[in-house]
N, C-alpha and C positions, 0 to 999 in steps of 0.2 A: 345876748347881743340884740337889743331891741331894734337897732338900725338895720338889721338884716332880715326883714320880714319876708316870708314866703308863704304862698298858698299851698295847702295840702288837701287831699281828698278826705272828706269826713269819714269814709270807710276805714281809713288808717287809724282813726281814734277808737281803739277797741276797748280800752279800760282806763279808768280814772286812777291816777297814781298818787294823788294827794290834793291838798288845797293850799292856797296862799293865804297868809295872814291879811286881814282887811287893809292894813296900811300899805303893804307891798302891792296888793291888787290895785288900790287907788293910784299909787305911783305909776304902775305899768299903764293903766288907762290914760293917765294924764300925759305920759310920754308918747303913747301911740297917737293921741290927738295932735301933739306937736309935730311928730314925724309925718303923719298923714295930712297935716294942715286941715284938720277938722275943727269946726266950731260947734258949740253946744246949741 
């Protein structure tokens, strides 16, 4: 649910659980830019 962004403390990120395929990672980044109204 990309529209429910929350900040978390980096100390809670204790282990990596996997990786996203490149195409999904690109899509997530594009959607975050739209939701956060960011420009390149």
